[in-house]
N, C-alpha and C positions, 0 to 999 in steps of 0.2 A: 504494499500499500504506499501512497505517497503521503508524507507528513511534513507539515510546516513545523520548523523548529527556530524558536527565538531564544537569543542569548543575551544576557544583561550584564551591565556593570564589568567587574574583572573578568568575567568568561567571555564576554564579547572582545575585550582588549586581548586576552590570551588567544582567541581563536582567529581574531582579525575580521570577524563578521558578526553582524547582529541578527542575520536571518539566513536560513537556507531550507530548500526543500530537498528531503531524501526519500529514497525508496527503502523500506524496511519490512522485516519479517516480525519485528519485536511485539510482543503481546502485552508487556508491561513496561512502566518507565525504567525499572532496573535493566531489563533487556536491552532498551533502547540506549542506555548508558554504556553498557557493554559493547554494543555494536560500535557507539560512536568512539569508545576508548581504543577500538581495534583499527581506526581508520589511520592514525599515525601518532608520531610522539607528541604532537601539540594538543591533540584530543586527549591522548592518555594523561598528560600533565594537567589539562584544564579540569579533568574529572577525576584526578588522583585522590581527592579528599572529598567524598560525597557527604560527609557530615558538614560540609560548608556550602552546600548547595541545596536549594529547594527547587521544587517543580510545580507547574500548574499545567492541567490538561483542560484546553479549551476555557481557559481563564479561571478554572477552579482550583485551588491549592490541594495537592494531592500527596500522599506517601509514594514511595517508589514501587510499591507493590500494585499500584492502580492500573487497571486495565487501559491500554490506548488502542484497542483494536478497531474502535469506531471514532477515534479522534480526528480532529482536524488540525490541531496545533498542540505542541507541548513547548512550554518556555522554561528556561533554566535560570536561576538567579541566586544570589547570596542571600542569606538570612536578613530579613528587615530588622531595623531598630527602631525603637520609639523614643520620643523625647519631649 
């Protein structure tokens, strides 16, 4: 399936892009992260600490075990802080 992926903050900086469309067979966010890590060293580095990354599927904050089989978009970003 085709999936739009958006990257924010330092993820965007490390990957050199804020958006891409990928072809994936991933069924969960975690599986998508594993696919992305396998692309090259830049992705492996960007996704090396998943504790510092949050995900949203179609604009809803989710855990990494969330189903993405019907998703249109997955976004990755660092944890938000309040103030």
